N, C-alpha and C positions, 0 to 999 in steps of 0.2 A: 292351429292346425300343424299335425305332425308331418314332417316333411319323409314319405316312403318311395323308394322304387320298387314295390314288391316283383320287376320281373328280372330284377340283378338278383333276386333269393332262386331264381329257375336258371341261374349261369351254373357252369360246369363246377367253377371251384367251387369244392365243400368243406374248405380248410386253411388259415393259414401258420406259420408259425411265425412267434412274433415277440423279439427278444425282451428280455425285463430284466437289468440289468441290476433291480435293486431284489429279485429273489437270484439272481448270480445263473441264468438261464436263459433259457426261450420256453416258450408256453405253448400249445396247442389250442388256437379260436374256429370252432366248427362252426360253421351257415347253420341256424338254425329253422326248421321249417317254418313258413306262414303262418301257420296255424300256434305255435310256439311264438313267433316274434309279433303277433298283432294286438293278445293283451297289454304286453311290455311295451308298444308303440301308444295303446288309448291310453296309458298310464299318464303318458305324458300330459295331455287334458286338463288332469288336476291339479297342474305346475304352472305359477304365476312364470309368465316369459316376459321380455322387453321385446322394442320394436325389430331385434335380429334374431329373432325365437332361438336368444339364448336363454336358459333358467336366470331367475332374477336371485336362485337359492343356492350356496353353496349345498346346503345340506341336500336337496333335491337335486340337485346334478349328483350327488353321490347317491344317491339312492338308485335313481335313472340307472347308472354308468352299472355298478354293484347287480341289479336285477338283471341287467341286459349280460354281463359278463358273465353271469352266473351261470345260464344258458347256454355259454359258449367255449369256458375253458373247459380243456378236459383234458385225458392223458392215452395213450398212443390207442389205447383200446377202445378210444372214443364214449367213453365214461367221463359223466357230470365231475368234474372234482369240485364246487361249491355251490352245489343246488339241494343247500338244506339250511335250515335256519342257520345255523354254526357257522357253517361253511360262509355263508350271505356275511356274515355280521364280522368277520374273520377279514372278508375282500376289500370290508366296505371301513376297514381303519387303516387298510394298506393303500394312502392315495397315490403313492409311486407308481405302485403296480395298477392304480385304474389311471395315473396318466399316460404309462408307456402302451396299453392297451386301448382303450376307449377308440379312436381314429381308428385304428386297422378293424375294433370291432364294429362300428358304424359304418366304415368305406364296405365291409366284408357283408353286410344285412343289406346296402344301399339305405340306410338312414342320413338323416342329413342336407342340409342346404346345398351344398357341389352335386350331389347324387341328384334333389331335383332339378337345379341347373342342366346338368348332364341330362337329362331325360326330356329336358323342353328344350333342349338346341343350344341354351345358352352357357358363354362361358364361367367357368368356376368363381 
């Protein structure tokens, strides 16, 4: 079962600027709408997870991260930069960039165990 806090999608924060050292600059992450985010969250169900909810396969973790980030990385005009087959393939090969962005992306979207614990009143 994926951890999602859809109430955080409605929060006022619409984007974040995140440094990506491997790209030599900052990246804008736009917060996707719930309609865009829901299929990405649902795709997690096809992946194997351990008892802590972590992906058991690095390939699947990168596939999920690439799909999520492809719907979030945008230019200053909010145009998505990796939302194509070639863009996703290029992003999926850049592990350093994924590592730099995924924590901020999941936090902005209200995904993950910390968001679920916060929503339930438990300490993260």
